[in-house]
Steps between C-alpha positions, in 0.01 A plus 500: 500500500627852420560753776246784541668773294512282190170319555296729266764464226478122466245355257320214673269238364191412702274199448261725301781580257608139478143412405493750217407824673619800294720781622423843368753776551462874444122501536266700719137459597285740302163414652288237667201374305189401691177319418146635540495411869823687579727197528844514334519277191826615334804720532612705198878539477717677246867509417651818647813710488626646825698825489591769750397865478738790571430468876565125507140386525398192304281545193325189370384510137305219329682408177350173387178313448287434803409149610215379721580229751200315652481554871255445783714631786756782500737561790687832496860525628580868477847623575588851610590718205554826686291770657216609273540859383191685622381853570571455872873478427481819289303678774768409755779583252641149532695350215558133439852369484628331186394168656141623547524544880486791740812613681517610861732638763645315796168541684288337221357842409475597135576849368140589594495580875287253698483249212682173570578203276602137558474152356475442124424871437845575649711191440338364184389141458643306788423239762204556733736492799663821369160664465410400857832623641477827307136543607596462865788744461282752318238467777775587748590803290137617469450455875814707570388764249156531665596449867860624511630154597415138454536170688399300192757258351697618198677192359647651180608833351412618144842411361520151662600234249465122522795320656591347164448690176576299189 
């Protein structure tokens, strides 16, 4: 078995593939197709091209024919792709980093006074234990901001890195 950092880079064959299941690369779901009673009956996919805009955000463009795959159950596994740009950010004069996250000072506070950030919005896609640790630390910072001091635990600081970075 491959170690964790290379795990996503190794092409594996599952029993479904051994039995003739097809692999489709560079495709994205375009829409779900339902029947008259509202039940899903198919997923429409299309070949796509992924590029980056000037600010580093992904742009996904359909480039090929679409294909409908019969389906009666769809489970969504959605990864974090960055903080969504929204009017709230503009109103607070907050800019996203190149990675699509929000930066903060040593007290978890963004450039907008009284606005704090932690977890995926600060670190980017990561393990839930990082989000929990950052959430606890940000709660400590908010408590200190509001009360002048805090007895809450603060297990990590904004720049804390994993013990092993590969």
